[in-house]
Phi, psi and omega in degrees: 000129181276179185294322181295318179295325179298317180294321180293322179293330182289345181293339179275349181232049180292150179293143181294138178283146177296138181262149177292145181298136179221178179076202184300321183296314180295317179296322179296321180295315178296324178297319179297316178298321180297319179295318181298316179297318180298318180297318179296319181297313182295318178298322178295321179297314181297316179296319178296323180295318179297319182295319183283330185263345181100143185294313185293320187280336186244011182300311180295322180293324180294318178298318179295320180295325179295318178299317179293323180296324177299315179297318179296319180297320178296318179295319180294323180295319178298321180294320179293317181297321182293327180282341182250010183293138181293340181286340181290152179289139180268013181291147181292121182292159180287130181278121179258153178295136184277130178266142181296146180285131183265005178086014180260147170262121181256138183210134181267181185295318180296318179293323179297319178293322182297323181264003179066038184293133174230146183237136179234163181263135178291131181251149175287147179288124179238339180260149179291154174273139175258111178277114183277125182227167176234156180192194181220160176269161179202157175285152178285111183295338179289345182247004178286137179248118178264128180264111178243154179285331178070005175194164177293127187208159171254129179272118182270324183205146178244125184266331187254139179256164178296131181086358181280139174276135182232154175253160177299128181097352178288143179291141179248302181218150173259125185248150174225121186211130174289331176295323176293319179298320180294322180294321177292322179293320177297323178296317179292319180297318179296325179292316180298316180295320180295319178296322178296311181294330179292317179290322179297322179296317180299319181293314184288335174297316179297318180293323180291326179293331179265009181059029179278333177227169179291148181296333181295325179296324177294322179292319178297321179295323178294321178295318179295323180294321180293319179295317181291327177294319176297320178296323178294315179295324177295319178295322176295316179298326179295321178297322178293322176296324179287356176093012178285122180299152181299325181288348176260354181272310184299323177300341178293342183258001189297322186247031180254017178265220181282343180285157178296140180284128179284163185296320184293337177285325180275345186288116180293328182298321177291324179294333184280352183258144176204141175258121179278125183258154178287128179278347185219168169274144178168199181234140180283108182261345176218135175222111181247010186259141178230129179302140179093354180262155176266141181221159175233188187286357175271350184266139174260114182282316181212161172230128181246128180250144177288162184252348191283338180206165179223157170272149171237119178256127184235143180265131175236128181278161190302322183292340180262358188296328181293343181269358189248135176207155182296136180101353179294146177287140182220141175247129181247128176232152179250150182302329183270357183221139178269353181287131180265136177259122182277133177205189178218156181290128184249334189208140175237123183296141179278359184232155176264133179295132179289333182279313186259349186055036180234159177258133181271132174240158189225144172222168179240136179233148176288150179243077184292124178076001179068023183284333183273147182236168176286156178065026174273140178287139180225160171245133183239134176246110182262122182279123177254119183302155178302144180249133180299133180099342178278148186232168180237131173225158175297152181296329179292344179281344182267133177237134180254124179221126178061029180081003179246153180259139181224161171220147181259115184262130179281135177288149185297322186256140176276154177274186179300141178074020179075019180286131178260144181246135179238134180249134181278125179246131173282133183238157174248120186271127175273322177202139179247118179256182181290330183237347182224163176230129174268119186258123180283322180202159179114342180226159178234145178302140180097343176289152178258129180236152177288138177251268172296133181096358181295329179294321177292321176299323179296321179292319177298321178297315180298316180299317180295324177297317180298319180296317186281324187246344182088350178203150181293142178265129181279000000 
C-alpha cells in the first residue's frame, strides 16, 4: 500500500476533535466570566461617579455606592448561578415575541432589598436659596476726607502717621506760606478800612443832621462803608477757603482797634504759619506728605477714612444676575470669625468687569470697634426667595451622566409580581447643597424618586440601553 492509499484509508479513522466544555464545568466557567464582567462594570461606574462629582463631595456617596454595588453583584450572581445550574433542564426554552423597551428600569422586591433601594417623595421648595459669593471690604469713598494745603506752602512738621487714629481737631501738619500771610494781611487791611469808613459815616451823619454839610456827603460816606464792609467779609471768607480755622481768624483783629498793635500781630512770620487740624474722626489710610517739601493745592497730603462702617463689594456672575435685586437680605462672614453680619444689597453695578466677567454688587456693614479693615476677604450669602415650581430632593437622588443631571422617578403602578418601574428624568439643578438639591425643572412635587440605590438604577439603565440600541444614549 503506498502513501497515498495510506492517507485515504486514514480518513475513515480520523482522530476525534476536542469538544467545547459543556455541562456544569462549562456553565461554571461562563458564570465566572459573567461575574467578572459585572464587577468591572460596577467598579467603572463608581470610579466615573467619583471623577465627575469630585473627590471631596462624593467620597461618602462613593463608599455607599460600593456597598450597594456589592449587594447588586450578589443578586446578579445568584441570578446567573440559577440560570446555569446543572439541576435546571437543558431543554430549549420557548421563544416569545420581543416587546420594545419603554425606557423603564424594572426591579423586584428581592433586587430592591439587595441594593438597599429607598424611595422618597419630591417636596416643593419652601425655603430660600443661599447664593454663596465672595468679595472684599472697602472704605466708603463718600466719607473719605482728603487733606490738601489749598495754597503753595512749605510743610514744617507732620503730626499724624499712617494708620494712626485721629479725632476731630487733632493737629495733622504745620504749614508755612507767604500766600497765607498775604491773605491774613488783606483781611486785617479790609477790617481797618471798614472801621475807618464806619466811623466816618457816623460823623458825617451827625453833621448832615445838623445841616453842617451837604446830605450827599453823608450818602457817599454810607456807600464807602458798605463797600469796605463787603471787602472785609470777602477777606474773611478767603481765609476760611484756605482752611484757616475760625478760632484762628478772630484773634487777627484783636489789636486793630484804638489800642497799640502788638508785635506778634504785625509779624509776617507768625501770619505765614498755620496748623492744619483734622476735620473728622477716623484713621489715616494715606500719607503722602514729607516735612521740608513744598506742596500746592493739587497735592493730597493725607486721606482720613471713618471707622464706623465699611463697604462690601461682591462679585456676581452673569448667569446668576437674574436672581439678584436691590433690597435682598445678605449675610457677611469673615474667614477669622464665624459671626455673620446681617445687611442688605444696596447697589448693583451697571457694567460687567472686563477682567473677571462679573457684576459687582455692594452692601454696607458696621465696623464696631474699628476691627475691620479695607481689602479684607469676605464670604457673602445672598438669600434668593423660593420660586414657584422648584422642588427639593436628596442629593443621593441625583445621578450625573455625560455632564447631565438625572433622577429616577417611580411609576405609580407596580407590574406583575410586585415589579417596580423607574423612569429616568433629566433635571435642571438650581442649587446643589451638601445634603439636598434644589431642582428648577424636571420634577413635580409628590413624585417618588429613588434615593439610596439610584446609582445602581443608573447602571441598569445604561446596560439596558446598550442591549436595546447597541450603544449608550446620551
